[in-house]
The first five atom37 places (N, CA, C, CB, O) and aatype in JSON, in Angstrom:
{
  "aatype": [12, 8, 19, 5, 10, 19, 6, 2, 6, 8, 5, 10, 6, 3, 0, 18, 15, 19, 1, 11, 9, 19, 13, 19, 6, 6, 5, 10, 19, 14, 9, 6, 6, 6, 9, 3, 3, 13, 6, 0, 6, 0, 0, 8, 13, 19, 10, 18, 3, 6, 3, 5, 0, 19, 7, 0, 7, 1, 13, 1, 9, 9, 6, 7, 16, 7, 11, 19, 6, 1, 9, 4, 19, 10, 14, 15, 8, 1, 16, 0, 1, 7, 15, 7, 1, 5, 9, 12, 11, 13, 9, 6, 6, 18, 0, 5, 15, 11, 7, 19, 16, 15, 10, 11, 10, 2, 0, 5, 16, 8, 0, 6, 7, 13, 18, 15, 11, 10, 7, 18, 5, 16, 19, 15, 6, 9, 13, 10, 3, 0, 7, 9, 14, 8, 19, 16, 12, 11, 11, 16, 9],
  "atom_mask": [
    [1, 1, 1, 1, 1],
    [1, 1, 1, 1, 1],
    [1, 1, 1, 1, 1],
    [1, 1, 1, 1, 1],
    [1, 1, 1, 1, 1],
    [1, 1, 1, 1, 1],
    [1, 1, 1, 1, 1],
    [1, 1, 1, 1, 1],
    [1, 1, 1, 1, 1],
    [1, 1, 1, 1, 1],
    [1, 1, 1, 1, 1],
    [1, 1, 1, 1, 1],
    [1, 1, 1, 1, 1],
    [1, 1, 1, 1, 1],
    [1, 1, 1, 1, 1],
    [1, 1, 1, 1, 1],
    [1, 1, 1, 1, 1],
    [1, 1, 1, 1, 1],
    [1, 1, 1, 1, 1],
    [1, 1, 1, 1, 1],
    [1, 1, 1, 1, 1],
    [1, 1, 1, 1, 1],
    [1, 1, 1, 1, 1],
    [1, 1, 1, 1, 1],
    [1, 1, 1, 1, 1],
    [1, 1, 1, 1, 1],
    [1, 1, 1, 1, 1],
    [1, 1, 1, 1, 1],
    [1, 1, 1, 1, 1],
    [1, 1, 1, 1, 1],
    [1, 1, 1, 1, 1],
    [1, 1, 1, 1, 1],
    [1, 1, 1, 1, 1],
    [1, 1, 1, 1, 1],
    [1, 1, 1, 1, 1],
    [1, 1, 1, 1, 1],
    [1, 1, 1, 1, 1],
    [1, 1, 1, 1, 1],
    [1, 1, 1, 1, 1],
    [1, 1, 1, 1, 1],
    [1, 1, 1, 1, 1],
    [1, 1, 1, 1, 1],
    [1, 1, 1, 1, 1],
    [1, 1, 1, 1, 1],
    [1, 1, 1, 1, 1],
    [1, 1, 1, 1, 1],
    [1, 1, 1, 1, 1],
    [1, 1, 1, 1, 1],
    [1, 1, 1, 1, 1],
    [1, 1, 1, 1, 1],
    [1, 1, 1, 1, 1],
    [1, 1, 1, 1, 1],
    [1, 1, 1, 1, 1],
    [1, 1, 1, 1, 1],
    [1, 1, 1, 0, 1],
    [1, 1, 1, 1, 1],
    [1, 1, 1, 0, 1],
    [1, 1, 1, 1, 1],
    [1, 1, 1, 1, 1],
    [1, 1, 1, 1, 1],
    [1, 1, 1, 1, 1],
    [1, 1, 1, 1, 1],
    [1, 1, 1, 1, 1],
    [1, 1, 1, 0, 1],
    [1, 1, 1, 1, 1],
    [1, 1, 1, 0, 1],
    [1, 1, 1, 1, 1],
    [1, 1, 1, 1, 1],
    [1, 1, 1, 1, 1],
    [1, 1, 1, 1, 1],
    [1, 1, 1, 1, 1],
    [1, 1, 1, 1, 1],
    [1, 1, 1, 1, 1],
    [1, 1, 1, 1, 1],
    [1, 1, 1, 1, 1],
    [1, 1, 1, 1, 1],
    [1, 1, 1, 1, 1],
    [1, 1, 1, 1, 1],
    [1, 1, 1, 1, 1],
    [1, 1, 1, 1, 1],
    [1, 1, 1, 1, 1],
    [1, 1, 1, 0, 1],
    [1, 1, 1, 1, 1],
    [1, 1, 1, 0, 1],
    [1, 1, 1, 1, 1],
    [1, 1, 1, 1, 1],
    [1, 1, 1, 1, 1],
    [1, 1, 1, 1, 1],
    [1, 1, 1, 1, 1],
    [1, 1, 1, 1, 1],
    [1, 1, 1, 1, 1],
    [1, 1, 1, 1, 1],
    [1, 1, 1, 1, 1],
    [1, 1, 1, 1, 1],
    [1, 1, 1, 1, 1],
    [1, 1, 1, 1, 1],
    [1, 1, 1, 1, 1],
    [1, 1, 1, 1, 1],
    [1, 1, 1, 0, 1],
    [1, 1, 1, 1, 1],
    [1, 1, 1, 1, 1],
    [1, 1, 1, 1, 1],
    [1, 1, 1, 1, 1],
    [1, 1, 1, 1, 1],
    [1, 1, 1, 1, 1],
    [1, 1, 1, 1, 1],
    [1, 1, 1, 1, 1],
    [1, 1, 1, 1, 1],
    [1, 1, 1, 1, 1],
    [1, 1, 1, 1, 1],
    [1, 1, 1, 1, 1],
    [1, 1, 1, 1, 1],
    [1, 1, 1, 0, 1],
    [1, 1, 1, 1, 1],
    [1, 1, 1, 1, 1],
    [1, 1, 1, 1, 1],
    [1, 1, 1, 1, 1],
    [1, 1, 1, 1, 1],
    [1, 1, 1, 0, 1],
    [1, 1, 1, 1, 1],
    [1, 1, 1, 1, 1],
    [1, 1, 1, 1, 1],
    [1, 1, 1, 1, 1],
    [1, 1, 1, 1, 1],
    [1, 1, 1, 1, 1],
    [1, 1, 1, 1, 1],
    [1, 1, 1, 1, 1],
    [1, 1, 1, 1, 1],
    [1, 1, 1, 1, 1],
    [1, 1, 1, 1, 1],
    [1, 1, 1, 0, 1],
    [1, 1, 1, 1, 1],
    [1, 1, 1, 1, 1],
    [1, 1, 1, 1, 1],
    [1, 1, 1, 1, 1],
    [1, 1, 1, 1, 1],
    [1, 1, 1, 1, 1],
    [1, 1, 1, 1, 1],
    [1, 1, 1, 1, 1],
    [1, 1, 1, 1, 1],
    [1, 1, 1, 1, 1]
  ],
  "atom_positions": [
    [[116.91, 91.23, 104.65], [115.69, 90.6, 105.13], [115.47, 89.31, 104.37], [114.48, 91.55, 104.98], [115.84, 89.17, 103.2]],
    [[114.85, 88.36, 105.06], [114.53, 87.09, 104.41], [113.24, 86.51, 104.98], [115.69, 86.09, 104.58], [112.9, 86.74, 106.14]],
    [[112.53, 85.76, 104.14], [111.3, 85.1, 104.55], [111.64, 83.65, 104.91], [110.22, 85.16, 103.43], [112.42, 82.99, 104.22]],
    [[111.04, 83.19, 105.97], [111.27, 81.83, 106.47], [109.94, 81.08, 106.55], [111.97, 81.86, 107.86], [108.98, 81.58, 107.13]],
    [[109.89, 79.89, 105.95], [108.77, 78.99, 106.18], [108.89, 78.51, 107.62], [108.75, 77.78, 105.16], [109.95, 78.03, 108.03]],
    [[107.83, 78.63, 108.39], [107.87, 78.25, 109.81], [108.1, 76.74, 109.93], [106.56, 78.66, 110.52], [107.36, 75.93, 109.37]],
    [[109.13, 76.4, 110.68], [109.5, 75.0, 110.88], [109.55, 74.59, 112.34], [110.84, 74.74, 110.25], [109.75, 73.42, 112.65]],
    [[109.36, 75.56, 113.26], [109.41, 75.21, 114.69], [108.53, 76.16, 115.5], [110.87, 75.25, 115.21], [108.02, 77.15, 114.97]],
    [[108.35, 75.84, 116.75], [107.47, 76.61, 117.63], [107.93, 78.06, 117.81], [107.38, 75.92, 118.99], [107.1, 78.97, 117.86]],
    [[109.23, 78.27, 117.91], [109.75, 79.63, 118.07], [109.37, 80.5, 116.87], [111.28, 79.6, 118.24], [108.93, 81.64, 117.04]],
    [[109.53, 79.98, 115.66], [109.17, 80.73, 114.46], [107.66, 80.99, 114.4], [109.63, 79.98, 113.21], [107.23, 82.06, 113.98]],
    [[106.86, 80.0, 114.83], [105.42, 80.19, 114.85], [105.04, 81.29, 115.83], [104.71, 78.87, 115.21], [104.16, 82.1, 115.54]],
    [[105.68, 81.32, 116.98], [105.43, 82.39, 117.95], [105.84, 83.75, 117.38], [106.19, 82.12, 119.27], [105.19, 84.76, 117.66]],
    [[106.9, 83.78, 116.59], [107.3, 85.03, 115.92], [106.19, 85.5, 114.97], [108.63, 84.84, 115.14], [105.85, 86.68, 114.93]],
    [[105.63, 84.56, 114.21], [104.54, 84.91, 113.28], [103.34, 85.45, 114.06], [104.12, 83.69, 112.44], [102.78, 86.49, 113.71]],
    [[102.95, 84.74, 115.11], [101.82, 85.19, 115.93], [102.08, 86.56, 116.55], [101.52, 84.17, 117.03], [101.17, 87.38, 116.64]],
    [[103.3, 86.79, 116.98], [103.65, 88.07, 117.61], [103.43, 89.24, 116.65], [105.11, 88.04, 118.1], [102.85, 90.25, 117.03]],
    [[103.89, 89.1, 115.41], [103.71, 90.16, 114.42], [102.22, 90.33, 114.12], [104.49, 89.84, 113.12], [101.72, 91.46, 114.05]],
    [[101.51, 89.23, 113.94], [100.08, 89.3, 113.65], [99.32, 89.97, 114.78], [99.51, 87.89, 113.4], [98.41, 90.76, 114.53]],
    [[99.67, 89.68, 116.02], [98.99, 90.3, 117.16], [99.24, 91.8, 117.19], [99.45, 89.66, 118.48], [98.32, 92.58, 117.46]],
    [[100.47, 92.21, 116.92], [100.78, 93.65, 116.92], [99.96, 94.36, 115.84], [102.29, 93.89, 116.69], [99.34, 95.38, 116.1]],
    [[99.98, 93.81, 114.61], [99.32, 94.49, 113.49], [97.8, 94.38, 113.57], [99.81, 93.9, 112.17], [97.1, 95.39, 113.5]],
    [[97.29, 93.17, 113.71], [95.85, 92.98, 113.62], [95.12, 93.26, 114.94], [95.54, 91.58, 113.17], [94.09, 93.93, 114.94]],
    [[95.63, 92.77, 116.05], [94.93, 92.9, 117.33], [95.17, 94.28, 117.95], [95.38, 91.8, 118.3], [94.22, 94.97, 118.31]],
    [[96.43, 94.68, 118.08], [96.73, 95.95, 118.73], [96.47, 97.15, 117.82], [98.17, 95.97, 119.19], [95.85, 98.13, 118.25]],
    [[96.92, 97.08, 116.58], [96.8, 98.23, 115.68], [95.41, 98.34, 115.07], [97.83, 98.13, 114.57], [94.84, 99.43, 115.03]],
    [[94.85, 97.22, 114.6], [93.57, 97.26, 113.88], [92.39, 96.84, 114.75], [93.65, 96.37, 112.66], [91.24, 96.86, 114.29]],
    [[92.65, 96.46, 115.99], [91.61, 96.12, 116.97], [90.75, 94.92, 116.59], [90.72, 97.3, 117.16], [89.57, 94.86, 116.94]],
    [[91.35, 93.96, 115.88], [90.66, 92.7, 115.58], [90.69, 91.86, 116.87], [91.35, 91.93, 114.37], [91.75, 91.73, 117.48]],
    [[89.56, 91.3, 117.29], [89.56, 90.46, 118.48], [90.52, 89.27, 118.31], [88.14, 89.96, 118.78], [90.57, 88.65, 117.24]],
    [[91.27, 88.96, 119.34], [92.26, 87.88, 119.27], [91.62, 86.55, 118.86], [92.96, 87.71, 120.62], [92.24, 85.76, 118.15]],
    [[90.39, 86.3, 119.29], [89.73, 85.03, 118.94], [89.37, 84.96, 117.46], [88.48, 84.84, 119.78], [89.14, 83.87, 116.94]],
    [[89.32, 86.1, 116.78], [89.11, 86.09, 115.33], [90.45, 86.0, 114.6], [88.35, 87.35, 114.88], [90.53, 85.39, 113.54]],
    [[91.48, 86.59, 115.17], [92.79, 86.6, 114.51], [93.44, 85.22, 114.56], [93.71, 87.63, 115.18], [93.91, 84.73, 113.53]],
    [[93.48, 84.61, 115.71], [94.04, 83.26, 115.85], [92.85, 82.31, 115.8], [94.88, 83.08, 117.21], [92.06, 82.23, 116.75]],
    [[92.72, 81.59, 114.69], [91.49, 80.83, 114.45], [91.73, 79.32, 114.36], [90.83, 81.31, 113.19], [92.82, 78.83, 114.63]],
    [[90.69, 78.61, 113.98], [90.72, 77.15, 113.92], [91.55, 76.61, 112.76], [89.32, 76.61, 113.82], [91.77, 75.4, 112.68]],
    [[92.02, 77.46, 111.87], [92.77, 77.01, 110.7], [94.28, 77.07, 110.88], [92.39, 77.84, 109.51], [95.03, 76.71, 109.97]],
    [[94.75, 77.53, 112.04], [96.18, 77.69, 112.26], [96.96, 76.39, 112.05], [96.43, 78.2, 113.67], [98.03, 76.4, 111.43]],
    [[96.42, 75.28, 112.56], [97.14, 74.0, 112.5], [97.3, 73.48, 111.08], [96.42, 72.97, 113.35], [98.27, 72.79, 110.77]],
    [[96.35, 73.79, 110.2], [96.42, 73.26, 108.83], [97.15, 74.2, 107.87], [95.01, 73.01, 108.31], [97.41, 73.83, 106.72]],
    [[97.48, 75.4, 108.32], [98.12, 76.38, 107.45], [99.64, 76.27, 107.48], [97.69, 77.79, 107.85], [100.23, 75.84, 108.47]],
    [[100.25, 76.67, 106.36], [101.7, 76.91, 106.34], [101.9, 78.36, 106.75], [102.34, 76.61, 104.9], [101.2, 79.25, 106.26]],
    [[102.84, 78.6, 107.64], [103.08, 79.94, 108.17], [104.44, 80.44, 107.69], [103.01, 79.95, 109.71], [105.36, 79.66, 107.44]],
    [[104.56, 81.77, 107.57], [105.77, 82.41, 107.07], [106.09, 83.61, 107.94], [105.59, 82.84, 105.58], [105.2, 84.31, 108.42]],
    [[107.39, 83.84, 108.13], [107.84, 85.0, 108.9], [108.9, 85.73, 108.08], [108.41, 84.58, 110.3], [109.79, 85.11, 107.5]],
    [[108.79, 87.06, 108.05], [109.82, 87.9, 107.45], [110.71, 88.38, 108.58], [109.2, 89.1, 106.65], [110.24, 88.99, 109.54]],
    [[112.01, 88.1, 108.46], [112.98, 88.52, 109.46], [113.87, 89.62, 108.91], [113.83, 87.33, 109.93], [114.3, 89.56, 107.76]],
    [[114.13, 90.62, 109.73], [115.16, 91.61, 109.48], [116.26, 91.27, 110.48], [114.62, 93.12, 109.64], [116.17, 91.58, 111.66]],
    [[117.3, 90.63, 109.98], [118.31, 89.97, 110.82], [117.57, 88.95, 111.67], [119.1, 91.02, 111.71], [117.05, 87.98, 111.12]],
    [[117.51, 89.11, 112.99], [116.81, 88.1, 113.79], [115.49, 88.61, 114.35], [117.69, 87.63, 114.92], [114.89, 87.95, 115.2]],
    [[115.03, 89.78, 113.9], [113.78, 90.34, 114.37], [112.64, 90.02, 113.4], [113.91, 91.87, 114.57], [112.75, 90.29, 112.2]],
    [[111.56, 89.43, 113.92], [110.37, 89.17, 113.11], [109.68, 90.49, 112.82], [109.41, 88.18, 113.83], [109.31, 91.22, 113.74]],
    [[109.49, 90.8, 111.52], [108.89, 92.08, 111.14], [107.69, 91.92, 110.21], [109.93, 92.96, 110.48], [107.01, 92.9, 109.9]],
    [[107.42, 90.69, 109.76], [106.29, 90.44, 108.87], [105.85, 89.0, 109.0], [0.0, 0.0, 0.0], [106.58, 88.16, 109.52]],
    [[104.64, 88.71, 108.53], [104.12, 87.36, 108.62], [103.03, 87.13, 107.58], [103.57, 87.08, 110.03], [102.52, 88.07, 106.97]],
    [[102.7, 85.88, 107.4], [101.6, 85.48, 106.52], [101.34, 84.01, 106.69], [0.0, 0.0, 0.0], [102.13, 83.29, 107.3]],
    [[100.23, 83.57, 106.15], [99.95, 82.13, 106.16], [99.3, 81.74, 104.84], [99.04, 81.74, 107.35], [98.84, 82.59, 104.08]],
    [[99.26, 80.43, 104.59], [98.8, 79.91, 103.31], [98.09, 78.58, 103.55], [99.98, 79.73, 102.32], [98.56, 77.74, 104.32]],
    [[96.95, 78.42, 102.89], [96.23, 77.15, 102.92], [95.8, 76.78, 101.51], [94.99, 77.23, 103.88], [95.65, 77.66, 100.65]],
    [[95.6, 75.5, 101.27], [95.03, 75.05, 100.0], [93.61, 74.6, 100.29], [95.89, 73.89, 99.35], [93.38, 73.71, 101.11]],
    [[92.66, 75.23, 99.59], [91.25, 74.93, 99.78], [90.67, 74.54, 98.43], [90.48, 76.15, 100.39], [90.58, 75.36, 97.52]],
    [[90.28, 73.26, 98.3], [89.71, 72.74, 97.05], [90.58, 73.09, 95.85], [88.3, 73.29, 96.84], [90.07, 73.51, 94.81]],
    [[91.89, 72.92, 95.98], [92.83, 73.11, 94.89], [93.29, 74.54, 94.66], [0.0, 0.0, 0.0], [94.2, 74.77, 93.86]],
    [[92.69, 75.49, 95.34], [93.08, 76.9, 95.21], [93.89, 77.31, 96.43], [91.83, 77.81, 95.04], [93.53, 76.98, 97.56]],
    [[94.97, 78.04, 96.2], [95.77, 78.54, 97.31], [95.12, 79.78, 97.9], [0.0, 0.0, 0.0], [94.72, 80.69, 97.17]],
    [[95.02, 79.82, 99.21], [94.46, 80.99, 99.89], [95.55, 81.64, 100.71], [93.24, 80.6, 100.78], [96.08, 81.04, 101.65]],
    [[95.88, 82.87, 100.35], [96.89, 83.66, 101.03], [96.18, 84.45, 102.13], [97.66, 84.62, 100.03], [95.18, 85.13, 101.87]],
    [[96.69, 84.35, 103.34], [96.0, 84.96, 104.47], [96.97, 85.63, 105.44], [95.18, 83.9, 105.21], [98.16, 85.32, 105.46]],
    [[96.43, 86.55, 106.22], [97.12, 87.15, 107.37], [98.45, 87.81, 107.0], [97.37, 86.09, 108.42], [99.41, 87.77, 107.78]],
    [[98.51, 88.42, 105.82], [99.73, 89.12, 105.41], [99.83, 90.41, 106.22], [99.73, 89.42, 103.86], [98.9, 91.22, 106.23]],
    [[100.94, 90.6, 106.9], [101.12, 91.81, 107.7], [102.59, 92.13, 107.88], [100.44, 91.65, 109.07], [103.45, 91.25, 107.84]],
    [[102.86, 93.41, 108.06], [104.21, 93.91, 108.26], [104.15, 94.96, 109.36], [104.81, 94.51, 106.92], [103.23, 95.78, 109.4]],
    [[105.12, 94.94, 110.25], [105.19, 95.94, 111.32], [105.32, 97.33, 110.71], [106.37, 95.65, 112.28], [105.93, 97.5, 109.65]],
    [[104.75, 98.35, 111.38], [104.83, 99.72, 110.84], [106.24, 100.17, 110.5], [104.24, 100.68, 111.83], [106.44, 100.91, 109.54]],
    [[107.21, 99.72, 111.27], [108.61, 100.13, 111.03], [109.17, 99.63, 109.72], [109.48, 99.65, 112.16], [110.19, 100.14, 109.24]],
    [[108.52, 98.63, 109.11], [109.06, 98.02, 107.89], [108.11, 98.13, 106.69], [109.38, 96.56, 108.14], [108.27, 97.42, 105.7]],
    [[107.13, 99.01, 106.79], [106.2, 99.23, 105.68], [106.75, 100.24, 104.7], [104.84, 99.68, 106.2], [107.82, 100.82, 104.9]],
    [[105.99, 100.45, 103.66], [106.26, 101.39, 102.56], [107.4, 100.92, 101.68], [106.57, 102.78, 103.1], [107.51, 99.73, 101.42]],
    [[108.23, 101.78, 101.24], [109.16, 101.51, 100.14], [110.21, 100.43, 100.42], [109.86, 102.76, 99.79], [111.12, 100.25, 99.61]],
    [[110.12, 99.73, 101.52], [111.12, 98.71, 101.84], [110.9, 97.39, 101.09], [111.11, 98.44, 103.32], [111.81, 96.57, 101.02]],
    [[109.72, 97.19, 100.52], [109.45, 95.96, 99.77], [109.15, 94.76, 100.64], [0.0, 0.0, 0.0], [109.2, 93.63, 100.16]],
    [[108.85, 94.98, 101.91], [108.63, 93.87, 102.84], [107.43, 93.01, 102.45], [108.44, 94.4, 104.24], [107.53, 91.78, 102.38]],
    [[106.3, 93.65, 102.2], [105.1, 92.9, 101.82], [105.29, 92.15, 100.52], [0.0, 0.0, 0.0], [104.86, 91.0, 100.39]],
    [[105.93, 92.79, 99.57], [106.22, 92.15, 98.27], [107.09, 90.91, 98.47], [106.92, 93.16, 97.3], [106.89, 89.9, 97.8]],
    [[108.05, 90.99, 99.37], [108.94, 89.87, 99.63], [108.17, 88.68, 100.23], [110.07, 90.3, 100.59], [108.4, 87.53, 99.84]],
    [[107.27, 88.96, 101.15], [106.45, 87.89, 101.73], [105.59, 87.25, 100.65], [105.56, 88.43, 102.88], [105.53, 86.02, 100.55]],
    [[104.93, 88.08, 99.85], [104.05, 87.54, 98.81], [104.81, 86.71, 97.78], [103.32, 88.68, 98.11], [104.33, 85.66, 97.37]],
    [[105.97, 87.16, 97.36], [106.77, 86.41, 96.39], [107.13, 85.04, 96.95], [108.06, 87.19, 96.03], [107.03, 84.04, 96.24]],
    [[107.53, 84.99, 98.2], [107.9, 83.72, 98.82], [106.69, 82.78, 98.9], [108.49, 83.96, 100.22], [106.81, 81.6, 98.6]],
    [[105.54, 83.31, 99.3], [104.34, 82.47, 99.4], [103.92, 81.98, 98.02], [103.19, 83.26, 100.06], [103.51, 80.82, 97.88]],
    [[104.0, 82.83, 97.01], [103.64, 82.39, 95.65], [104.56, 81.28, 95.16], [103.68, 83.58, 94.68], [104.11, 80.33, 94.54]],
    [[105.85, 81.41, 95.45], [106.79, 80.35, 95.07], [106.49, 79.06, 95.84], [108.25, 80.79, 95.34], [106.57, 77.97, 95.27]],
    [[106.15, 79.19, 97.1], [105.76, 78.02, 97.9], [104.52, 77.36, 97.3], [105.5, 78.43, 99.38], [104.46, 76.13, 97.17]],
    [[103.53, 78.16, 96.94], [102.3, 77.64, 96.34], [102.61, 76.86, 95.06], [101.31, 78.78, 96.04], [102.09, 75.77, 94.85]],
    [[103.46, 77.43, 94.2], [103.85, 76.75, 92.97], [104.53, 75.42, 93.27], [104.78, 77.64, 92.13], [104.32, 74.44, 92.55]],
    [[105.35, 75.38, 94.31], [106.04, 74.13, 94.67], [105.06, 73.06, 95.12], [107.06, 74.39, 95.77], [105.38, 71.87, 95.11]],
    [[103.85, 73.46, 95.52], [102.8, 72.54, 95.94], [101.84, 72.22, 94.8], [102.02, 73.13, 97.12], [100.84, 71.53, 94.99]],
    [[102.16, 72.73, 93.59], [101.32, 72.44, 92.43], [100.1, 73.34, 92.29], [0.0, 0.0, 0.0], [99.22, 73.05, 91.48]],
    [[100.04, 74.41, 93.05], [98.92, 75.33, 92.99], [99.12, 76.32, 91.84], [98.75, 76.08, 94.34], [100.21, 76.86, 91.67]],
    [[98.06, 76.55, 91.05], [98.16, 77.48, 89.93], [97.23, 78.68, 90.07], [97.87, 76.76, 88.64], [97.28, 79.61, 89.27]],
    [[96.37, 78.66, 91.08], [95.41, 79.74, 91.28], [95.43, 80.15, 92.76], [93.99, 79.32, 90.83], [95.37, 79.3, 93.65]],
    [[95.5, 81.46, 92.98], [95.54, 81.99, 94.34], [94.38, 82.94, 94.56], [96.87, 82.7, 94.63], [93.92, 83.6, 93.62]],
    [[93.92, 83.0, 95.8], [92.96, 84.03, 96.15], [93.3, 84.55, 97.53], [91.51, 83.49, 96.11], [93.98, 83.9, 98.32]],
    [[92.81, 85.76, 97.81], [93.01, 86.38, 99.12], [91.89, 87.37, 99.35], [94.4, 87.07, 99.23], [91.26, 87.86, 98.41]],
    [[91.66, 87.66, 100.61], [90.72, 88.71, 100.99], [91.55, 89.89, 101.48], [89.7, 88.22, 102.09], [92.15, 89.84, 102.55]],
    [[91.58, 90.94, 100.67], [92.42, 92.1, 100.96], [91.62, 93.19, 101.65], [93.04, 92.65, 99.67], [90.48, 93.47, 101.29]],
    [[92.24, 93.79, 102.67], [91.65, 95.0, 103.21], [91.66, 96.03, 102.08], [92.44, 95.51, 104.49], [92.62, 96.11, 101.31]],
    [[90.6, 96.81, 101.98], [90.48, 97.7, 100.82], [91.63, 98.69, 100.71], [89.17, 98.47, 100.9], [91.99, 99.09, 99.6]],
    [[92.22, 99.09, 101.82], [93.36, 100.01, 101.73], [94.58, 99.35, 101.1], [93.72, 100.55, 103.12], [95.49, 100.05, 100.65]],
    [[94.62, 98.0, 101.07], [95.75, 97.27, 100.49], [95.44, 96.75, 99.08], [96.12, 96.1, 101.39], [96.28, 96.08, 98.48]],
    [[94.27, 97.06, 98.56], [93.88, 96.55, 97.24], [94.87, 96.98, 96.15], [92.47, 97.04, 96.89], [95.19, 96.18, 95.27]],
    [[95.35, 98.2, 96.19], [96.32, 98.68, 95.21], [97.63, 97.91, 95.27], [0.0, 0.0, 0.0], [98.23, 97.61, 94.24]],
    [[98.08, 97.59, 96.48], [99.3, 96.79, 96.67], [99.17, 95.45, 95.97], [99.59, 96.59, 98.18], [100.06, 95.04, 95.22]],
    [[98.06, 94.75, 96.21], [97.87, 93.43, 95.6], [97.66, 93.54, 94.09], [96.68, 92.71, 96.25], [98.08, 92.66, 93.34]],
    [[97.0, 94.6, 93.63], [96.82, 94.81, 92.19], [98.17, 94.9, 91.49], [95.99, 96.09, 91.92], [98.35, 94.34, 90.4]],
    [[99.11, 95.61, 92.1], [100.46, 95.73, 91.51], [101.17, 94.38, 91.43], [101.31, 96.71, 92.33], [102.09, 94.22, 90.63]],
    [[100.75, 93.42, 92.24], [101.33, 92.08, 92.22], [100.58, 91.14, 91.28], [101.36, 91.49, 93.62], [100.9, 89.95, 91.2]],
    [[99.58, 91.67, 90.57], [98.87, 90.89, 89.57], [97.55, 90.31, 90.02], [0.0, 0.0, 0.0], [96.95, 89.51, 89.29]],
    [[97.08, 90.68, 91.2], [95.79, 90.18, 91.69], [94.66, 91.05, 91.14], [95.75, 90.15, 93.24], [94.81, 92.27, 91.01]],
    [[93.53, 90.41, 90.83], [92.38, 91.13, 90.31], [91.22, 91.01, 91.29], [91.97, 90.6, 88.91], [90.96, 89.93, 91.83]],
    [[90.54, 92.1, 91.5], [89.39, 92.13, 92.41], [88.23, 91.4, 91.77], [88.99, 93.58, 92.77], [87.89, 91.65, 90.61]],
    [[87.61, 90.47, 92.53], [86.51, 89.67, 91.99], [85.26, 89.72, 92.87], [86.96, 88.22, 91.84], [84.35, 88.91, 92.7]],
    [[85.21, 90.68, 93.8], [84.04, 90.78, 94.67], [83.71, 92.23, 94.96], [84.26, 90.01, 95.97], [84.49, 93.14, 94.7]],
    [[82.54, 92.4, 95.51], [82.17, 93.69, 96.07], [82.85, 93.8, 97.43], [80.59, 93.84, 96.19], [83.42, 92.83, 97.93]],
    [[82.79, 94.97, 98.02], [83.34, 95.18, 99.36], [82.47, 94.47, 100.39], [83.45, 96.69, 99.68], [81.24, 94.51, 100.32]],
    [[83.13, 93.8, 101.34], [82.44, 93.14, 102.45], [83.24, 93.39, 103.73], [82.26, 91.61, 102.19], [84.42, 93.73, 103.68]],
    [[82.59, 93.2, 104.86], [83.25, 93.41, 106.15], [83.76, 92.08, 106.71], [82.3, 94.07, 107.14], [83.04, 91.08, 106.7]],
    [[84.99, 92.09, 107.19], [85.57, 90.97, 107.92], [86.21, 91.59, 109.16], [86.62, 90.16, 107.05], [87.07, 92.46, 109.04]],
    [[85.8, 91.15, 110.34], [86.26, 91.72, 111.61], [86.02, 93.23, 111.64], [87.76, 91.41, 111.83], [86.79, 93.98, 112.24]],
    [[84.93, 93.67, 110.98], [84.59, 95.08, 110.96], [85.4, 95.93, 110.01], [0.0, 0.0, 0.0], [85.26, 97.15, 110.0]],
    [[86.27, 95.29, 109.21], [87.17, 96.0, 108.29], [86.74, 95.71, 106.85], [88.66, 95.57, 108.53], [86.53, 94.55, 106.51]],
    [[86.61, 96.74, 106.0], [86.23, 96.51, 104.59], [87.3, 95.71, 103.85], [85.99, 97.85, 103.88], [88.49, 96.0, 103.93]],
    [[86.85, 94.69, 103.11], [87.7, 93.8, 102.34], [87.12, 93.59, 100.94], [87.88, 92.44, 103.07], [85.94, 93.86, 100.69]],
    [[87.96, 93.1, 100.04], [87.54, 92.57, 98.74], [88.29, 91.26, 98.51], [87.81, 93.6, 97.56], [89.4, 91.08, 98.99]],
    [[87.66, 90.36, 97.76], [88.33, 89.13, 97.36], [89.08, 89.39, 96.06], [87.32, 87.95, 97.21], [88.55, 90.02, 95.14]],
    [[90.31, 88.89, 95.99], [91.15, 89.07, 94.81], [91.72, 87.72, 94.4], [92.3, 90.09, 95.09], [91.94, 86.85, 95.24]],
    [[91.96, 87.54, 93.1], [92.49, 86.29, 92.57], [93.66, 86.55, 91.62], [91.4, 85.5, 91.86], [93.79, 87.62, 91.04]],
    [[94.49, 85.52, 91.48], [95.63, 85.58, 90.57], [95.96, 84.17, 90.09], [96.88, 86.23, 91.25], [95.91, 83.21, 90.87]],
    [[96.28, 84.03, 88.81], [96.77, 82.77, 88.26], [98.31, 82.85, 88.27], [96.2, 82.51, 86.79], [98.89, 83.84, 87.83]],
    [[98.94, 81.78, 88.78], [100.41, 81.78, 88.81], [100.95, 80.67, 87.94], [100.93, 81.62, 90.25], [102.17, 80.5, 87.84]]
  ]
}
């Protein structure tokens, strides 16, 4: 498996396809909330297993802080495969290449332990986003 920085329309459609399966179909997030006004300004990433898109994420820089967003992996590639970790490592390296030293993300509470193992610390109370409980987490890289 390998992570690819999106460089063309086909790769972007692969990212959207994974996000739609995970967030819209599986988690019932409305499509208009999932695909938002920030898509054009974000860097997008796709995790491929050979030529099949199985994971995705995006990244933006907001006031000097990197914001990691829309991290998702298809059910077939979750758990002990290291898929999510691979996406996060690639995005963190990308952030460093852009001079970013601080990252934040809004994690679904069920994924808080995953991000904690990657060095992120919870800095907020629980809040709802698209009806799903989240916490804000930060990490210095």
